[in-house]
C-alpha positions as CSV (number, residue, x, y, z in Angstrom):
1,X,83.3,-10.9,-13.0
2,X,82.0,-11.3,-16.3
3,X,81.2,-8.0,-17.7
4,X,78.0,-7.0,-19.9
5,X,80.1,-7.2,-22.8
6,X,81.1,-10.8,-22.0
7,X,77.4,-11.7,-20.8
8,X,75.7,-10.0,-23.8
9,X,78.1,-11.7,-26.7
10,X,77.9,-15.1,-25.8
11,X,74.0,-14.9,-25.3
12,X,74.1,-13.8,-28.4
13,X,76.3,-16.8,-29.8
14,X,74.5,-18.8,-27.8
15,X,71.0,-18.0,-29.4
16,X,72.4,-17.8,-32.5
17,X,74.2,-21.2,-31.9
18,X,70.5,-23.0,-31.0
19,X,69.0,-21.4,-33.9
20,X,71.4,-22.6,-36.8
21,X,70.9,-26.1,-35.2
22,X,67.3,-26.2,-34.9
23,X,67.7,-25.4,-38.7
24,X,70.2,-28.4,-39.6
25,X,68.0,-30.5,-37.2
26,X,65.3,-29.4,-39.1
27,X,67.0,-29.9,-42.9
28,X,68.2,-33.6,-41.5
29,X,64.6,-34.5,-40.4
30,X,63.5,-33.4,-43.8
31,X,66.2,-35.1,-45.8
32,X,65.8,-38.7,-43.5
33,X,61.6,-38.5,-44.6
34,X,62.4,-38.4,-48.3
35,X,64.7,-41.6,-47.3
36,X,62.0,-43.7,-46.2
37,X,59.8,-45.9,-48.0
38,X,56.7,-43.9,-48.9
39,X,53.2,-45.2,-46.9
40,X,50.7,-44.9,-49.4
41,X,47.9,-45.1,-47.2
42,X,49.1,-42.1,-45.0
43,X,50.0,-39.8,-47.9
44,X,46.5,-40.5,-49.1
45,X,45.0,-39.2,-45.7
46,X,46.9,-36.3,-46.0
47,X,46.2,-35.1,-49.1
48,X,42.4,-35.8,-48.5
49,X,42.1,-34.4,-45.3
50,X,40.6,-30.9,-45.7
51,X,42.4,-29.5,-42.8
52,X,46.0,-30.0,-44.5
53,X,48.1,-27.2,-44.0
54,X,49.0,-25.5,-47.5
55,X,52.0,-24.2,-47.8
56,X,53.8,-23.1,-51.3
57,X,57.7,-24.6,-51.3
58,X,59.0,-20.8,-52.0
59,X,57.1,-19.5,-48.8
60,X,59.1,-22.4,-46.9
61,X,62.7,-21.8,-48.8
62,X,61.9,-17.7,-47.7
63,X,61.1,-18.4,-44.2
64,X,64.4,-21.1,-43.9
65,X,66.6,-18.5,-45.2
66,X,65.4,-15.7,-43.2
67,X,65.8,-17.6,-40.1
68,X,69.4,-18.6,-41.4
69,X,70.3,-15.0,-41.8
70,X,69.2,-14.3,-38.2
71,X,71.5,-17.0,-36.7
72,X,74.2,-15.7,-38.8
73,X,73.6,-12.3,-37.6
74,X,73.3,-13.1,-34.0
75,X,76.8,-15.2,-34.1
76,X,78.3,-12.1,-35.7
77,X,77.4,-9.7,-33.5
78,X,78.4,-11.8,-30.9
79,X,81.8,-12.7,-32.2
80,X,82.1,-9.2,-32.9
81,X,81.8,-7.9,-29.5
82,X,84.6,-10.2,-28.1
83,X,86.6,-9.5,-31.0
84,X,86.3,-5.8,-29.6
85,X,86.7,-6.5,-26.2
86,X,90.1,-8.2,-27.2
87,X,91.4,-5.2,-29.1
88,X,90.6,-3.2,-26.4
89,X,93.2,-4.9,-24.5
90,X,95.8,-2.9,-26.7
91,X,94.4,0.3,-24.8
92,X,96.1,1.2,-21.3
93,X,92.9,2.7,-18.6
94,X,93.3,6.6,-18.4
95,X,95.7,7.6,-15.7
96,X,94.1,8.9,-13.0
97,X,96.7,11.9,-12.5
98,X,96.3,12.4,-16.6
99,X,99.8,12.0,-17.2
100,X,100.9,8.8,-19.4
101,X,104.5,9.7,-20.3
102,X,107.1,11.8,-20.1
103,X,109.9,12.9,-22.3
104,X,113.5,14.7,-22.7
105,X,115.5,14.8,-25.8
106,X,119.1,16.2,-26.8
107,X,121.1,16.6,-29.5
108,X,123.4,13.3,-30.3
109,X,127.0,14.1,-29.8
110,X,128.7,11.7,-32.1
111,X,128.0,11.2,-35.7
112,X,126.1,11.7,-38.2
113,X,125.0,14.9,-37.2
114,X,121.0,15.5,-37.0
115,X,120.6,12.9,-34.3
116,X,119.3,13.0,-31.0
117,X,119.0,10.7,-27.9
118,X,115.8,10.6,-26.0
119,X,114.6,9.4,-22.8
120,X,111.3,8.2,-22.9
121,X,108.9,7.0,-19.4
122,X,105.6,5.6,-19.5
123,X,104.1,6.6,-16.2
124,X,101.2,3.9,-16.1
125,X,103.4,1.2,-17.4
126,X,106.3,1.7,-15.5
127,X,108.0,1.8,-18.7
128,X,111.6,3.5,-19.3
129,X,113.4,3.4,-22.5
130,X,116.6,5.3,-24.2
131,X,116.4,6.1,-28.1
132,X,118.5,7.0,-30.4
133,X,116.7,8.8,-33.5
134,X,117.6,11.0,-36.4
135,X,116.0,14.3,-36.4
136,X,115.6,17.7,-34.9
137,X,112.5,17.6,-33.1
138,X,110.3,14.8,-31.7
139,X,107.2,13.4,-31.9
140,X,104.9,10.9,-29.7
141,X,102.3,8.8,-31.7
142,X,99.5,8.4,-29.6
143,X,95.9,7.2,-29.7
144,X,93.1,7.7,-26.8
145,X,89.6,6.0,-27.0
146,X,86.6,6.9,-24.6
147,X,83.3,5.7,-24.8
148,X,80.4,7.0,-23.2
149,X,79.7,6.3,-19.4
150,X,76.8,4.4,-20.5
151,X,78.7,2.4,-22.3
152,X,81.7,2.0,-19.8
153,X,79.6,0.2,-17.3
154,X,78.7,-1.9,-19.9
155,X,81.9,-2.9,-19.7
156,X,83.7,-1.3,-22.9
157,X,87.0,0.0,-21.8
158,X,88.4,3.5,-22.4
159,X,92.4,3.8,-22.6
160,X,95.4,4.9,-24.3
161,X,97.9,3.4,-26.4
162,X,101.4,4.8,-27.3
163,X,102.8,3.4,-30.7
164,X,106.1,4.7,-31.7
165,X,108.7,7.9,-31.2
166,X,109.2,10.1,-34.2
167,X,112.1,12.0,-35.2
168,X,111.1,14.8,-37.2
169,X,112.9,17.1,-39.7
170,X,112.6,20.9,-39.7
171,X,109.0,21.0,-42.1
172,X,108.0,18.3,-40.3
173,X,108.6,15.2,-41.9
174,X,109.5,12.1,-40.4
175,X,113.0,11.0,-40.8
176,X,113.1,7.7,-38.0
177,X,110.5,6.0,-36.1
178,X,110.9,3.5,-33.0
179,X,108.4,1.6,-32.3
180,X,107.3,0.5,-29.1
181,X,106.6,-3.2,-27.7
182,X,103.7,-2.6,-26.0
183,X,101.6,-0.8,-28.7
184,X,99.4,-3.9,-29.7
185,X,97.3,-4.0,-32.8
186,X,94.7,-1.6,-31.5
187,X,91.4,-1.4,-33.2
188,X,90.0,-0.7,-36.6
189,X,88.3,2.7,-36.4
190,X,86.3,2.6,-39.3
191,X,83.8,-0.4,-37.9
192,X,83.0,2.3,-35.0
193,X,81.9,4.9,-36.6
194,X,78.0,4.1,-36.3
195,X,78.7,4.7,-32.7
196,X,78.8,8.2,-33.5
197,X,78.3,10.7,-30.0
198,X,78.9,7.1,-27.9
199,X,83.2,7.6,-28.9
200,X,85.6,9.8,-28.5
201,X,88.6,8.8,-30.8
202,X,91.8,10.5,-31.2
203,X,95.2,10.0,-33.0
204,X,97.2,12.6,-32.1
205,X,101.5,13.0,-33.2
206,X,102.5,15.2,-30.0
207,X,105.2,17.1,-30.5
208,X,108.5,19.1,-28.6
209,X,111.6,20.3,-29.1
210,X,115.2,19.0,-28.7
211,X,116.3,20.7,-25.7
212,X,118.5,18.7,-23.0
213,X,117.3,21.2,-20.2
214,X,113.4,20.6,-20.8
215,X,111.4,18.2,-19.7
216,X,107.7,17.2,-21.9
217,X,105.2,15.6,-19.9
218,X,102.4,14.2,-21.9
219,X,98.8,13.9,-20.4
220,X,95.5,12.6,-21.6
221,X,91.9,13.2,-20.3
222,X,89.1,12.5,-21.6
223,X,88.9,15.2,-24.3
224,X,92.5,14.0,-26.0
225,X,96.1,14.9,-25.6
226,X,98.3,17.9,-24.1
227,X,101.7,18.4,-23.7
228,X,103.2,20.8,-21.1
229,X,107.1,21.2,-20.4
230,X,108.9,22.3,-17.2
């Protein structure tokens, strides 16, 4: 079933295409008239008529450029909404119970020293992966994007995106990383700043210790990420 985003975007694209086509048709008609032989008597009658509409060439060009700008603006807005909708496919829906991943890490048993093994389970995607990284702490790089509920009803989807698991040093510096295959491209948030309070965005490196007898649970809600362990 098409959402409000799809309907609005295709409506804008259709209006822009119709307006652009009408401008091109008008330009073609004007060019065709110029290529036709001049009818002297018709031109004389037009010039002699007291009811002839007199428009300067400058005003006519300004009007054409304004309509062209409107057509391009409609097309750009429609394609922009479609691009936004495609980019949101990189984000998984917010889980109902809030749990998006569990992670357990233990010190590595082989050389070189300073390595660790991690077991990552992404609950909503039923995904499990064992990782080997350098570092003494782990970090999970994640994004959350939450739209206002009115925009969600319009068709914009809230969700989260896990990007990578990072091995951290004693000072919190990144020593190693492992990208996740389902990370996707995500959104360029700079273009969404005009949304203001209608959008909550957070990118956070959730961190935890390398402790074999402790399991960390990463949760996400409409207010951001949290970490708990047992």
